[in-house]
C-alpha positions in Angstrom: 9.2 20.7 31.4 5.8 22.3 30.2 4.6 22.1 26.7 1.5 23.1 25.0 -1.0 20.2 24.4 -0.8 20.7 20.7 3.3 20.5 20.5 3.1 17.6 22.9 0.4 15.6 20.5 2.6 16.5 17.6 5.8 15.2 19.1 3.7 12.0 20.2 2.6 11.4 16.3 6.0 11.9 15.3 7.4 9.1 17.8 4.4 7.1 16.6 5.5 7.3 12.9 9.0 6.0 13.9 7.4 3.1 15.7 5.1 2.1 12.9 8.2 2.3 10.6 10.0 -0.2 12.7 7.0 -2.4 12.7 6.5 -2.2 8.9 10.4 -3.2 8.5 9.7 -6.3 10.7 6.3 -7.1 9.3 7.2 -7.1 5.7 10.0 -9.6 5.8 12.4 -10.9 3.0 11.0 -14.2 1.2 12.7 -17.4 1.2 16.2 -17.1 -0.1 19.0 -19.5 -0.8 22.0 -19.1 1.5 24.5 -19.0 -1.5 22.7 -16.3 -3.4 25.3 -13.7 -2.7 28.3 -15.8 -3.7 27.7 -15.7 -7.5 29.5 -18.6 -8.4 28.5 -21.4 -10.7 27.8 -24.7 -9.1 27.9 -28.0 -11.0 24.7 -29.4 -11.9 23.4 -32.3 -9.9 24.1 -35.5 -11.8 21.7 -37.9 -13.2 20.8 -40.6 -10.8 21.8 -44.0 -11.9 21.1 -46.8 -9.1 24.7 -48.1 -9.1 25.3 -47.6 -12.8 27.7 -45.0 -14.0 25.9 -42.3 -15.6 27.5 -40.3 -18.4 25.2 -37.4 -18.1 26.6 -35.0 -15.5 26.4 -31.5 -17.3 23.5 -29.3 -18.0 21.4 -30.3 -21.2 21.9 -28.3 -24.3 19.4 -25.4 -24.9 16.1 -26.1 -26.4 15.8 -23.0 -28.2 18.4 -20.9 -30.3 16.8 -17.4 -29.4 14.2 -16.3 -27.0 12.1 -13.1 -27.5 9.8 -11.9 -24.6 7.0 -9.5 -25.1 5.7 -8.4 -21.9 2.7 -6.1 -22.1 1.9 -4.3 -19.0 -1.5 -4.9 -17.5 -2.5 -7.5 -20.1 -5.5 -9.4 -18.7 -6.2 -12.9 -19.7 -9.5 -12.2 -20.9 -7.9 -9.5 -23.3 -6.4 -12.5 -25.3 -8.6 -15.5 -24.4 -11.8 -13.7 -24.5 -13.8 -11.7 -26.9 -11.5 -8.9 -27.0 -8.7 -11.2 -28.2 -10.9 -12.6 -30.9 -12.0 -9.3 -32.1 -8.6 -7.2 -31.8 -5.8 -9.8 -31.8 -6.8 -12.3 -34.5 -3.1 -13.5 -35.2 -2.7 -14.3 -31.7 -5.9 -15.9 -31.3 -4.9 -18.1 -34.4 -1.8 -19.1 -32.8 -3.5 -20.0 -29.4 -6.2 -22.2 -31.2 -4.4 -23.8 -34.0 -0.7 -22.7 -34.2 2.5 -24.4 -32.5 1.9 -22.7 -29.1 1.0 -23.6 -25.4 -1.2 -21.2 -23.7 -1.5 -20.8 -19.8 -3.1 -18.4 -17.6 -0.3 -17.3 -15.0 -1.5 -16.3 -11.7 0.3 -13.2 -10.3 0.5 -12.9 -6.5 -0.2 -9.6 -5.0 1.0 -6.9 -4.8 0.2 -6.9 -8.5 2.6 -4.0 -9.4 5.2 -4.0 -12.0 8.5 -4.2 -10.2 7.6 -7.2 -8.0 6.0 -9.2 -11.0 9.1 -8.7 -13.0 11.1 -10.0 -10.2 9.0 -12.8 -10.1 9.2 -13.7 -13.8 12.9 -13.6 -13.7 14.0 -15.0 -10.3 10.8 -17.4 -9.9 10.7 -16.1 -6.3 7.8 -14.6 -4.6 8.8 -10.8 -3.8 7.8 -9.1 -0.6 4.6 -7.2 -0.3 6.7 -4.0 0.7 8.0 -4.0 -2.9 4.8 -2.2 -3.7 6.7 0.8 -2.2 10.1 0.1 -4.0 8.1 0.0 -7.2 8.5 3.8 -7.3 12.3 3.5 -7.3 13.6 0.2 -8.0 16.9 -0.8 -6.4 19.3 -3.2 -8.3 18.5 -6.9 -8.0 20.9 -8.8 -6.1 19.0 -12.3 -6.4 19.9 -15.0 -8.8 17.8 -14.6 -12.0 17.6 -15.9 -15.7 19.1 -12.7 -16.8 22.0 -12.9 -14.7 22.5 -16.8 -15.5 22.4 -15.8 -19.0 25.0 -13.0 -19.0 27.2 -15.4 -16.9 26.9 -18.1 -19.9 28.1 -15.4 -22.2 24.5 -14.8 -23.9 23.9 -11.4 -25.5 20.6 -9.9 -23.8 18.8 -7.0 -25.5 16.2 -5.0 -23.9 13.7 -2.2 -24.8 10.9 -0.7 -22.8 10.1 0.1 -19.2 13.0 1.5 -17.4 12.4 -0.6 -14.3 14.3 -3.5 -16.1 17.3 -1.2 -16.4 17.2 -0.3 -12.8 16.8 -4.1 -11.6 19.5 -5.5 -13.9 22.1 -2.9 -14.5 25.1 -3.7 -16.7 23.3 -6.9 -17.9 22.1 -5.9 -21.1 24.4 -5.3 -24.2 22.0 -2.6 -25.7 18.9 -1.1 -24.1 16.6 1.8 -24.2 14.2 2.5 -21.2 11.0 4.3 -21.0 9.4 6.2 -18.2 6.9 3.9 -16.5 4.9 6.3 -14.3 3.9 9.1 -16.9 0.8 7.6 -17.3 -0.8 10.3 -19.7 1.3 8.8 -22.4 0.1 5.8 -24.1 1.5 6.1 -27.8 5.1 7.4 -27.8 5.9 5.2 -24.8 5.3 2.1 -27.2 6.6 3.7 -30.4 10.0 4.1 -28.5 10.1 0.3 -28.2 8.9 -0.6 -31.7 11.2 1.6 -33.5 13.9 -0.6 -32.6 12.4 -3.8 -34.0 12.9 -3.9 -37.7 16.9 -3.3 -36.9 17.2 -5.8 -34.1 15.0 -8.7 -36.0 17.4 -8.3 -38.8 20.6 -8.8 -36.7 21.7 -12.4 -35.4 24.1 -11.0 -32.6 21.7 -11.5 -29.9 20.2 -14.7 -27.8 17.6 -13.1 -25.7 15.4 -10.0 -26.5 13.0 -8.4 -24.0 10.3 -6.0 -25.1 8.2 -4.1 -22.4 5.2 -2.4 -23.6 3.5 0.0 -21.1 0.6 1.7 -23.4 -2.1 -0.6 -22.5 -1.4 -0.1 -18.8 -1.4 3.5 -19.3 -4.8 3.6 -21.0 -6.1 1.4 -18.0 -5.0 4.2 -15.5 -6.6 6.9 -17.9 -9.9 5.4 -18.9 -10.3 1.9 -17.8 -10.6 -1.5 -19.4 -13.8 -0.8 -21.3 -12.3 2.3 -23.2 -12.2 2.1 -27.0 -8.4 2.9 -26.8 -8.1 -0.6 -25.4 -9.0 -2.1 -28.6 -6.8 -0.1 -30.6 -3.8 -1.0 -28.5 -4.5 -4.7 -28.6 -4.6 -4.5 -32.2 -1.3 -2.6 -32.3 0.3 -5.5 -30.1 -1.1 -8.2 -32.4 0.5 -6.7 -35.3 4.0 -6.3 -33.5 3.7 -10.0 -32.4 3.0 -11.1 -35.8 6.0 -9.1 -37.1 8.3 -10.9 -34.6 7.1 -14.2 -35.1 7.2 -14.3 -38.8 11.0 -12.9 -38.6 11.8 -15.7 -36.3 10.2 -18.3 -38.5 12.0 -16.8 -41.4 15.5 -17.0 -39.5 14.8 -20.7 -38.4 14.7 -21.7 -42.0 18.4 -20.5 -42.3 19.6 -21.8 -38.9 17.6 -24.9 -38.6 17.4 -24.3 -35.0 14.0 -23.3 -33.2 13.4 -20.1 -31.6 10.8 -19.3 -28.5 8.4 -16.4 -28.5 6.8 -15.5 -25.2 4.0 -13.4 -24.6 2.9 -12.6 -21.2 1.7 -9.6 -18.8 3.1 -8.7 -15.5 -0.2 -8.2 -13.9 -3.8 -7.7 -15.0 -6.1 -4.6 -14.6 -9.0 -4.2 -12.4 -12.6 -3.1 -13.6 -11.5 0.5 -12.8 -8.5 0.3 -14.8 -5.8 0.0 -11.9 -3.8 -2.8 -10.3 -2.1 -3.7 -7.2 -4.5 -5.9 -5.2 -5.8 -9.5 -5.6 -8.7 -9.4 -7.7 -9.3 -12.0 -10.4 -8.8 -9.3 -13.0 -5.5 -8.4 -11.4 -3.9 -11.5 -10.9 -4.9 -13.4 -14.1 -2.4 -12.9 -17.1 -1.9 -14.7 -20.2 1.1 -16.6 -20.7 1.8 -18.0 -24.2 4.9 -20.0 -25.5 5.3 -20.1 -29.2 7.6 -22.2 -30.9 8.0 -24.3 -34.2 9.3 -27.2 -31.9 5.8 -27.6 -30.3 4.0 -30.3 -32.0 0.3 -29.8 -32.7 -1.9 -32.3 -34.5 -4.9 -31.1 -36.4 -7.9 -30.9 -34.3 -5.8 -30.7 -31.0 -7.8 -28.2 -28.9 -5.7 -26.9 -26.0 -7.4 -25.0 -23.2 -5.3 -22.6 -21.2 -4.1 -24.3 -18.0 -3.7 -22.4 -14.9 -0.2 -21.9 -13.7 2.0 -19.6 -11.6 3.8 -16.6 -12.8 6.9 -18.1 -11.1 7.0 -21.1 -13.2 8.3 -18.9 -16.2 11.9 -18.5 -14.7 12.5 -22.3 -14.4 11.0 -22.8 -18.0 13.3 -20.2 -19.5 16.2 -21.4 -17.8 15.6 -25.0 -19.2 14.9 -23.7 -22.6 18.2 -21.6 -22.9 20.2 -24.3 -21.2 21.1 -22.5 -18.0 20.9 -23.2 -14.2 17.6 -22.6 -12.8 17.7 -19.3 -10.4 18.5 -20.6 -6.7 15.7 -18.6 -5.3 13.1 -20.0 -7.7 10.0 -21.6 -6.2 8.4 -22.3 -9.7 7.9 -25.3 -11.6 9.0 -26.1 -15.1 6.1 -26.0 -17.5 5.8 -29.8 -18.7 4.2 -29.1 -22.0 7.5 -27.2 -23.2 9.5 -30.5 -22.9 6.8 -33.1 -23.5 7.8 -33.7 -27.0 11.5 -34.7 -25.9 12.7 -38.1 -25.2 11.9 -39.7 -21.9 15.4 -39.4 -20.6 15.8 -35.7 -21.2 12.2 -35.2 -19.8 13.3 -36.9 -16.6 16.6 -34.9 -16.6 14.8 -31.5 -16.8 12.4 -32.6 -14.1 15.4 -33.9 -11.8 17.3 -30.7 -12.1 14.2 -28.7 -11.1 13.2 -30.8 -8.2 16.8 -30.8 -6.8 16.8 -27.0 -6.9 13.5 -26.8 -5.1 14.7 -29.5 -2.4 17.9 -27.3 -1.8 15.6 -24.2 -1.2 13.4 -26.0 1.2 16.4 -27.5 3.0 17.9 -23.9 3.5 14.6 -22.4 4.8 12.7 -25.2 6.9 14.3 -27.1 9.7 12.1 -30.0 9.5 12.5 -30.4 5.6 12.7 -34.2 5.6 9.1 -34.5 7.0 7.7 -32.5 4.0 5.6 -34.3 1.9 7.1 -32.9 -1.2 10.7 -33.7 -0.3 9.6 -37.3 0.4 8.0 -37.6 -2.9 11.4 -36.0 -4.4 13.4 -38.8 -2.7 11.2 -41.6 -3.9 11.2 -40.1 -7.6 14.9 -40.0 -7.4 15.1 -43.7 -6.4 12.8 -44.6 -9.2 14.7 -42.4 -11.6 17.9 -44.1 -10.8 16.3 -47.5 -11.5 15.1 -46.3 -14.9 18.6 -45.0 -15.9 20.1 -48.3 -15.0 17.7 -50.0 -17.1 17.9 -47.6 -20.0 21.9 -47.9 -19.9 21.4 -51.7 -20.1 19.5 -50.9 -23.6 16.3 -52.4 -22.0 13.6 -51.2 -24.5 10.7 -53.3 -22.9 7.5 -52.2 -21.8 8.9 -52.2 -18.2 11.0 -49.3 -19.0 8.1 -47.5 -20.5 5.7 -48.0 -17.6 8.7 -47.0 -15.1 9.5 -43.9 -17.0 5.7 -42.9 -16.7 5.7 -43.6 -13.2 8.8 -41.5 -12.5 7.3 -38.6 -14.5 4.2 -38.5 -12.5 6.1 -38.8 -9.5 8.4 -35.9 -10.4 5.5 -33.9 -11.3 3.7 -34.5 -8.0 6.9 -33.7 -6.0 7.3 -30.4 -8.2 3.9 -29.4 -7.2 4.2 -30.1 -3.6 7.6 -28.7 -3.1 6.5 -25.4 -4.9 3.4 -25.1 -2.8 5.5 -25.6 0.3 8.1 -23.0 -0.3 5.1 -20.7 -1.4 3.7 -21.0 2.0 7.0 -20.7 3.7 7.5 -17.7 1.8 8.6 -15.3 4.5 10.0 -15.0 7.9 8.6 -12.3 10.2 10.8 -10.2 12.1 9.2 -10.7 15.4 11.6 -8.4 17.4 11.4 -5.4 15.2 7.6 -6.0 15.3 7.5 -6.0 19.0 9.7 -3.1 19.5 7.6 -1.0 17.0 4.3 -2.1 18.7 5.8 -1.0 22.2 6.6 2.3 20.9 3.2 2.8 19.4 1.5 1.5 22.6 3.6 3.8 25.0 2.7 6.9 23.0 -1.1 6.0 23.0 -0.9 5.3 26.8 0.8 8.7 27.4 -1.8 10.3 25.1 -4.9 8.7 27.2 -3.3 9.6 30.7 -2.6 13.2 29.4 -6.0 13.7 28.1 -7.8 15.5 31.3 -4.7 17.6 31.7 -4.5 18.6 27.9 -8.2 19.6 27.7 -7.9 21.9 30.6 -8.1 25.8 29.8 -4.4 26.4 29.6 -3.8 23.5 27.6 -0.3 23.1 28.9 1.1 19.7 30.0 3.9 19.0 32.5 6.3 16.4 31.3 8.1 14.9 34.2 11.7 14.4 32.5 13.7 15.8 35.4 12.4 14.0 38.6 14.8 11.8 40.6 12.2 8.9 40.3 12.3 9.3 36.7 16.1 9.0 36.4 16.3 6.1 38.6 13.5 4.1 36.8 15.0 5.3 33.3 18.2 3.9 34.0 16.9 0.5 35.5 14.7 0.2 32.2 17.4 1.1 29.8 19.7 -1.5 31.4 17.1 -4.1 31.3 16.2 -3.3 27.5 19.9 -3.2 26.4 20.5 -6.6 27.9 17.4 -8.1 26.2 18.6 -6.6 22.9 22.1 -8.1 23.5 20.5 -11.5 24.1 18.2 -11.3 20.9 21.1 -10.4 18.7 23.6 -12.9 19.8 21.0 -15.8 20.0 18.8 -15.1 17.0 18.9 -17.7 14.3 17.2 -15.3 11.7 18.2 -11.8 10.7 16.6 -9.1 12.7 16.8 -5.4 11.3 17.4 -3.8 14.7 20.5 -6.3 15.2 21.7 -4.9 11.8 21.8 -1.4 12.8 24.8 0.5 14.4 24.6 0.1 18.3 24.6 3.9 18.8 21.3 4.0 17.0 20.1 0.8 18.7 20.9 2.6 22.0 19.1 5.7 21.1 15.8 3.6 20.5 16.4 1.8 23.8 16.7 5.4 25.5 13.5 6.4 23.7 11.4 3.4 24.8 12.8 3.7 28.5 12.0 7.5 28.5 8.5 7.0 27.2 8.0 4.3 29.9 9.0 6.4 32.7 6.9 9.4 31.7 4.0 6.9 31.5 4.8 6.0 35.2 5.2 9.6 36.3 2.0 10.7 34.3 0.0 7.8 36.1 1.3 8.9 39.5 0.5 12.3 39.0 -3.0 11.3 37.8 -3.9 9.3 40.7 -2.7 11.9 43.2 -4.8 14.7 41.5 -7.8 12.2 41.5 -7.6 11.3 45.1 -7.3 15.3 46.1 -10.4 16.1 43.8 -12.7 13.5 45.2 -11.9 14.9 48.9 -13.4 18.2 47.6 -17.2 17.6 48.2 -18.2 21.0 46.5 -17.2 19.9 43.1 -20.0 19.4 40.7 -20.4 16.0 39.1 -19.7 15.9 35.3 -21.5 13.9 32.8 -21.1 12.7 29.1 -23.5 14.4 26.7 -25.2 12.2 24.2 -23.0 13.5 21.5 -19.9 12.7 23.4 -21.3 9.2 23.8 -22.2 9.0 20.0 -18.7 10.0 19.0 -16.8 8.0 21.4 -18.8 4.8 20.8 -18.7 5.3 17.2 -14.9 5.7 17.1 -14.6 2.5 19.4 -16.9 0.5 17.1 -14.7 1.4 14.1 -11.7 0.3 15.8 -13.1 -3.1 16.9 -14.2 -3.5 13.3 -10.7 -3.6 12.0 -10.3 -7.3 13.3 -12.5 -8.7 10.7 -11.4 -8.9 7.0 -14.9 -8.1 5.6 -15.0 -5.1 7.6 -11.6 -4.1 6.5 -12.4 -4.6 2.9 -15.8 -2.8 3.3 -14.5 -0.2 5.8 -16.3 2.6 3.9 -19.7 1.3 4.9 -18.6 1.8 8.4 -18.0 5.3 7.9 -20.8 6.0 5.8 -22.8 4.4 8.7 -21.3 6.5 11.2 -21.7 9.7 9.2 -25.3 9.1 8.7 -25.8 8.2 12.1 -24.2 11.6 13.2 -26.4 13.5 10.8 -29.5 11.8 12.6 -28.2 12.8 15.9 -27.5 16.4 15.0 -31.0 16.6 13.8 -32.5 15.6 17.1 -30.3 17.9 18.8 -31.2 20.8 16.5 -34.8 20.0 17.4 -34.1 20.2 21.1 -32.1 23.4 20.7 -34.9 25.1 18.5 -37.9 23.9 20.5 -36.7 23.4 24.2 -38.9 22.3 26.9 -38.9 23.9 30.3 -36.5 21.5 31.8 -34.0 21.8 28.9 -30.5 21.9 29.8 -27.3 22.9 28.0 -26.0 19.8 26.3 -22.6 20.9 24.8 -20.0 21.5 27.2 -16.4 20.6 27.6 -14.7 19.2 30.7 -11.9 21.6 31.9 -9.2 21.6 34.7 -8.4 25.0 36.1 -7.0 25.6 39.5 -7.9 22.2 40.5 -11.5 22.8 39.9 -13.7 21.0 37.3 -16.3 23.1 35.4 -18.0 23.1 32.3 -18.2 25.8 29.9 -19.0 26.4 26.3 -16.0 27.5 24.2 -16.8 28.5 20.8 -18.4 31.7 20.9 -16.5 35.1 21.4 -16.0 36.6 24.8 -18.5 38.8 25.8 -21.3 37.2 23.8 -23.7 34.8 25.2 -25.4 31.9 23.6 -28.3 32.9 21.7 -31.8 31.5 22.9 -34.2 29.8 20.9 -36.4 32.8 21.0 -33.5 35.0 19.5 -33.5 32.8 16.5 -35.6 34.1 13.7 -37.7 32.0 11.7 -35.5 31.6 8.8 -32.4 30.7 11.0 -34.5 28.2 13.1 -35.6 26.3 9.9 -32.1 26.5 8.5 -30.7 24.9 11.7 -33.2 22.2 11.4 -32.8 21.5 7.7 -29.0 21.4 7.8 -28.5 17.9 9.0 -31.0 16.6 6.5 -29.1 18.4 3.7 -25.8 16.8 4.9 -27.5 13.4 4.9 -28.6 14.0 1.4 -25.4 14.9 0.0 -23.8 11.9 1.7 -26.2 9.7 0.1 -25.5 11.1 -3.4 -21.8 11.1 -2.9 -22.0 7.4 -2.2 -23.3 6.5 -5.6 -20.7 8.9 -7.3 -17.8 6.2 -6.8 -18.6 2.5 -5.9 -15.7 1.2 -3.9 -14.9 -1.8 -1.6 -15.2 -5.5 -2.9 -18.8 -6.2 -2.8 -20.2 -3.2 -4.6 -17.1 -2.3 -7.0 -18.9 -3.7 -10.0 -22.0 -1.4 -9.6 -22.1 1.5 -11.9 -20.9 5.0 -11.1 -22.3 8.3 -11.7 -19.0 9.8 -12.7 -17.4 10.3 -16.0 -13.9 9.8 -17.0 -12.3 13.0 -18.7 -8.8 14.3 -19.3 -7.0 17.4 -18.5 -4.5 19.8 -20.3 -0.9 20.3 -19.1 -0.7 24.0 -19.8 -3.6 24.8 -18.0 -2.6 22.8 -15.1 0.7 24.6 -14.8 -1.2 27.9 -14.6 -3.1 26.3 -11.5 0.0 25.2 -10.1 1.4 28.8 -10.1 -1.7 30.3 -8.5 -1.6 27.5 -5.9 2.0 28.2 -5.0 1.2 31.9 -4.6 -1.7 31.4 -2.4 0.2 28.9 -0.2 3.1 31.3 0.1 0.7 34.1 0.9 -0.9 32.1 3.7 2.5 30.7 5.1 3.8 34.4 5.3 0.6 35.7 7.1 0.7 32.7 9.3 4.4 33.4 10.4 3.6 37.1 10.8 0.9 36.2 13.1 3.5 34.3 15.2 5.7 37.6 15.5 2.7 39.9 16.2 0.8 37.5 18.6 -2.0 40.1 19.2 -3.1 40.3 15.7 -5.7 37.8 15.5 -6.8 38.6 12.1 -3.5 38.0 10.5 -3.3 34.3 11.6 -7.2 33.8 10.4 -6.6 35.2 7.1 -3.3 33.1 6.8 -5.0 29.8 7.5 -7.7 30.6 5.2 -5.4 31.2 2.5 -3.6 27.8 3.1 -7.1 26.2 3.1 -8.0 27.9 -0.1 -4.8 26.9 -1.9 -5.4 23.3 -0.8 -8.9 23.4 -2.2 -7.5 24.8 -5.6 -5.1 22.1 -5.9 -7.6 19.4 -5.0 -9.7 20.7 -7.7 -6.9 20.5 -10.1 -5.9 16.8 -9.2 -9.2 15.3 -8.7 -10.5 13.4 -11.8 -13.7 15.7 -13.2 -16.1 13.2 -12.1 -14.9 13.5 -8.7 -15.2 17.5 -8.6 -18.6 17.0 -7.1 -17.0 15.3 -3.9 -15.0 18.6 -3.6 -18.2 20.7 -4.3 -20.3 18.7 -1.6 -17.3 18.8 0.8 -17.3 22.4 0.6 -21.0 22.9 0.9 -21.2 20.5 4.0 -18.4 22.4 5.7 -20.1 25.8 5.2 -23.7 24.3 6.4 -22.1 22.6 9.5 -20.2 25.7 10.3 -23.0 28.1 9.9 -26.0 26.2 11.1 -24.7 23.4 13.4 -21.3 23.9 15.2 -21.9 27.9 15.9 -25.5 27.8 16.7 -25.3 24.5 18.8 -22.1 25.3 20.4 -20.2 22.2 20.2 -16.9 22.2 22.0 -13.5 21.8 20.4 -13.2 17.9 21.1 -16.6 17.2 19.5 -15.8 19.4 16.3 -12.4 17.8 16.0 -13.8 14.3 16.0 -16.9 15.3 13.5 -14.0 16.7 11.2 -12.3 13.5 11.5 -15.2 11.3 10.8 -16.2 13.4 7.8 -12.6 13.4 6.6 -12.6 9.5 6.6 -15.9 9.3 4.9 -14.9 11.7 2.1 -11.8 9.6 1.6 -14.1 6.8 0.3 -16.5 9.1 -1.3 -13.8 9.8 -3.9 -13.4 6.2 -4.7 -10.6 5.1 -2.3 -10.6 1.9 -0.5 -8.0 -0.4 1.5 -7.2 -1.8 -1.7 -3.9 -0.6 -3.3 -5.7 -0.8 -6.8 -7.8 2.2 -5.9 -4.8 4.5 -5.8 -4.9 7.0 -8.8 -1.5 7.4 -9.8 -2.6 9.8 -12.7 -2.9 12.7 -10.2 0.9 12.5 -9.7 1.2 13.6 -13.5 -1.2 16.6 -14.0 0.7 19.1 -15.4 4.1 17.3 -15.9 5.4 16.2 -19.2 8.0 14.2 -17.7 8.4 11.9 -14.6 9.7 13.7 -11.6 9.7 11.4 -8.6 9.1 13.8 -5.5 6.6 15.9 -7.1 4.8 12.9 -8.6 4.8 11.4 -5.3 3.8 14.2 -3.3 0.7 14.9 -5.8 -0.4 11.5 -5.9 -0.5 11.3 -1.9 -2.5 14.5 -1.7 -4.7 13.3 -4.4 -5.5 10.2 -2.4 -5.8 11.9 0.9 -7.9 14.9 -0.2 -10.7 14.2 2.1 -8.9 13.9 5.5 -6.4 16.9 4.6 -9.0 19.3 3.5 -11.2 18.8 6.7 -8.3 19.0 8.8 -7.2 22.2 7.3 -10.9 23.4 7.6 -10.6 22.6 11.4 -7.7 24.5 12.0 -9.3 27.7 10.2 -12.6 27.2 11.9 -11.1 27.0 15.4 -8.5 29.9 14.8 -11.5 32.1 13.8 -13.0 31.9 17.1 -11.2 34.7 19.0 -12.1 33.7 22.5 -11.6 29.9 22.0 -8.3 30.0 23.9 -6.1 27.2 23.2 -8.7 25.4 21.2 -6.2 24.7 18.4 -4.1 22.8 20.8 -6.9 20.8 22.2 -7.9 19.9 18.6 -4.4 18.8 17.9 -4.3 16.6 21.0 -7.7 15.0 19.8 -6.8 14.5 16.4 -3.5 12.9 17.4 -5.6 10.7 20.0 -8.3 9.7 17.6 -5.7 8.8 14.8 -3.4 6.8 17.4 -6.0 4.4 18.7 -7.0 2.6 15.5 -3.2 2.4 14.4 -2.1 0.9 17.9 -5.0 -1.5 17.8 -4.3 -2.5 14.4 -0.7 -3.3 14.9 -1.7 -5.8 17.6 -4.3 -7.2 15.3 -2.1 -7.6 12.4 0.6 -9.3 14.6 -1.9 -11.8 16.0 -3.4 -12.4 12.3 0.0 -12.8 10.6 -1.0 -16.3 9.5 -4.4 -15.4 8.5 -5.3 -16.5 5.1 -6.1 -12.9 3.9 -3.0 -11.3 5.8 -1.4 -10.2 2.4 -4.5 -9.5 0.3 -6.6 -7.6 3.1 -4.8 -6.7 6.1 -1.4 -5.8 4.7 -2.6 -3.2 2.3 -4.7 -1.7 5.1 -1.5 -1.5 7.2 0.3 0.4 4.6 -2.7 2.8 4.4 -2.6 3.5 8.1 1.0 4.0 8.1 0.7 6.8 5.4 -2.2 8.1 7.3 -0.2 8.4 10.4 2.4 10.3 8.5 -0.1 12.7 7.3 -1.6 13.2 10.7 2.0 14.1 11.8 2.2 16.9 9.4 -1.2 18.0 10.0 -0.5 18.2 13.8 2.6 20.3 12.8 0.3 22.7 11.0 -2.1 22.8 14.1 1.0 23.5 16.5 2.2 26.2 14.1 -1.1 27.9 13.7 -1.5 28.0 17.6 0.3 30.8 18.6 -1.8 31.2 21.7 -0.3 28.3 23.4 3.1 30.3 23.7 1.3 33.8 24.4 1.7 35.4 27.6 -1.4 36.3 30.1 -1.2 40.0 28.6 -1.3 38.9 25.1 -4.1 36.4 25.7 -5.9 39.0 27.7 -5.6 41.4 24.6 -6.9 38.8 22.2 -9.8 38.2 24.3 -10.6 41.9 24.6 -10.1 42.2 20.8 -12.4 39.5 20.3 -15.1 41.3 22.2 
């Protein structure tokens, strides 16, 4: 079966997307869970240990607090409360922290620092999976055990106002709720007013046990203008006044009921220095956690510095405070200062319940749990606890009882810390089977692309895919049977759940067919390549081919980038790699321009492409119209010659200026940027959307028309130009105003390179494709992106929208993030199509683009698998893996554009001859 190289490459990338998706499903695993989490039945609490004596405490302790109010301020950084901003803008909260009846902590949020996983951590005490950063856009119902589920089961009435993510996570759990849209970041006033407007009414009522308020305004301000905006101070002052209103109301109610309440102030995550979040910087993971209650004793002059705890500790603390069972999946520890004022027996009872819950979770997730230091500490503490209870029941009030009680407390606290740490490190189990299948699919596709490279770059750019040969059929059935047997063995003997074992057998069989077909295609292609190479070597008349200096630079630069992905520091600072490669390319182009403009007597053409035609290898320039010869250096005028010489240095200067526009990465993110943050109107944006849609529609129409009228070269070129122009206009709308120079310099560099580098110096399609890819990657970082999720500018998804619409917002956010690669790839399609005699240049470009994108993806999958237990696997390598997956998906879409634009690959000989004659 014959396929054009463009269509073949597009199909390969589509299969790669499937392989990467399977790999991601196995790599981002489910965290440790209790085996009884789906049974939803109440288990009797562990009885108090008594060491032979009969204890009368077999039930849960009574609640410590009558009511609980949780005020969660989205993106509340610890220094917003405990630092200078807190003293200035939150005086009432600062007073409670310094002198009031409160306990203050700095709660550490584990990455990914986005809202939905952090809410799960706060309410379940578990560590959500990293893939929850994707689910954050559309949160499914939470099936795990949680404080809210336990509260509902106990008959407590829970009211919620704020971020609608809670309503999606806990449907039918609130007796009253009012959700607000969390992703419409342009609104930072009404989104909070819709929460506060319920306060006066609900605080006067006494028909609730738990009130949860989630304020989003601070987070939206951060996304719009960053943590140093004047709006931050005003919002903190607003939150301080709300906290004071709630606290004074609770105090007045306590005078009537004589039972204490608990007020919790916390943040789900912090805020980076650019105003975003999602990664693991100190500013993003450090959040304040303040517990305020009249039951907390505080002597005059008692100075308490905030202690560092885990965000997951809140779930166990709330459960104890409300007299509820601790959520089964919780890996957190009770915040001991909350119960420090209680009698020793109650303190030990609380700690015992927490350690029993953690030890059960450890037993269900670690086969060798008995050897765990935390479990050994727990058993020792439980024995000592039994001895203490026996002495206590004997009404022994001696110093021995006091000293033993102190020892048991220390033992329990040590066991809690060790058990929590063990469970946190045991947080996930990888699905190795799914990872292996996904990696095999990607590697097979990459191997097929590499073996098909000589044939794909031939003049006809057609590929023979051997799907019908007898050898293919026999090998296919043998491989399919072996893979099916392996699948059955894995699915029947696996002790842990595998994703591929949970899908229908028909779907799994289709996947085995795909893997088998790819392997057979590789064998057939390899056999044909070996045979053709043998025949070519026998023909002594063939000229020897060699790599040009530019070919070597592009190949070695791409290979160097791929190898750099194995080091965490290079992943964090990947922008430096692309900046170096682009600068080196400019210097090489400068040297090449000098040779072209001032050739010596022995000068030889450097830019040619390896092609195969009728089993003969020849080298020929491809980027000039038929009938036109390459202009010699003498034919170049003085102005043209100096323009060619100056072009690489102009591009180099532009790239250097763009580096300072947006500081990115880790090491240089703190450096000042040249850009300014501004806003944009909704009505104006909608007008731009109308123009963009019109331009894209016209361009698509012309492109489709060119497929019908194959000989009409101009229609296709105009259609691609209109699509490219529409994307440029859309990019100008979505980019923040301070990033508009990035777009302007991109257009300038494209114009300079087209007019003074690629056309005069006659680079072939493969070289031009690689250069476009390099510049596209560099401009991805020029606009301020990095391999850190926190640099994703979600505000681009809401330009021109006054309500949250998931599909348009997702598309706009993705396009706004990948503006650089998309614009450079679309420019490549238009540039190659404008060369009438370039033949199947678009097919070759599509193949080269697919190949150069596939190499780092396949390599990175292998690296991530081998480094899955690395210290920085979740903070550095995992975000990069998500970026690579999305980049591959965009590459598939771009390859589809290339294939659709390349009508020449299906045109007959007469149509191609007509095209060439028309171009001449």
